[in-house]
C-alpha positions in Angstrom: 3.0 -14.5 -13.2 5.6 -12.0 -11.8 3.3 -9.0 -12.7 0.3 -10.6 -10.8 2.5 -11.1 -7.8 3.8 -7.5 -7.8 0.2 -6.3 -8.2 -1.0 -8.5 -5.1 1.8 -7.2 -3.0 1.1 -3.6 -3.8 -2.6 -4.0 -3.0 -1.8 -5.5 0.3 0.6 -3.1 1.1 -1.9 -0.4 0.4 -4.6 -2.0 2.4 -2.3 -2.2 5.4 -1.3 1.3 5.3 -5.0 2.4 5.0 -5.9 0.3 7.9 -3.5 2.0 10.1 -4.5 5.3 9.1 -6.5 7.3 12.1 -8.4 10.4 11.8 -9.2 12.3 15.2 -13.1 12.6 15.9 -14.4 16.1 15.7 -16.9 17.2 18.4 -20.5 17.1 17.2 -21.0 20.4 18.9 -18.9 23.5 20.3 -20.1 26.3 22.4 -19.8 29.8 20.7 -20.8 32.5 23.2 -24.2 31.6 24.1 -25.2 29.4 21.2 -24.1 25.8 20.2 -22.4 25.3 16.8 -23.0 22.0 15.3 -20.6 19.9 13.2 -21.4 19.9 9.4 -18.1 18.8 8.0 -15.2 16.8 8.8 -12.3 17.1 6.5 -9.3 14.8 6.5 -6.0 16.8 5.9 -2.4 15.8 5.7 -1.9 17.3 9.2 -4.9 15.8 10.7 -8.3 17.1 10.4 -10.5 20.2 9.9 -13.8 20.4 11.6 -16.3 22.8 10.2 -19.3 24.2 12.0 -22.9 25.7 11.0 -22.0 29.1 12.2 -19.9 31.3 10.0 -16.4 31.3 10.6 -16.2 28.5 13.0 -13.7 25.8 12.2 -11.1 24.0 14.2 -7.9 22.4 12.9 -6.4 19.5 14.8 -3.2 17.5 14.2 -3.3 13.7 14.0 -2.7 13.3 17.7 -6.0 15.3 18.4 -4.2 18.6 19.6 -5.5 22.0 18.5 -3.6 23.6 15.8 -5.7 26.4 15.0 -9.2 27.7 15.0 -12.1 29.7 16.8 -11.6 30.3 20.5 -14.6 28.0 21.1 -12.4 25.0 19.8 -11.4 22.5 22.4 -7.6 22.2 23.2 -7.6 18.5 22.2 -10.1 15.8 20.7 -10.0 12.0 21.0 -7.6 10.2 18.5 -7.3 6.6 17.9 
């Protein structure tokens, strides 16, 4: 009985922690010179999110608040967060 109660409590806490997790939303496109790069991959990171685009070397790292950490000059300074 005690084991079952602990398992249920742990499962509930894990669910609640995951429900509050928020990953900023990568822009679908970014302008690079005269070309538009399209989002190919969104990678959640410990610090926030990495947005990878279809043009070689174009990626943007954003913190959990949506602020730009590092990336191509084409990356916006911030993106929407939850």
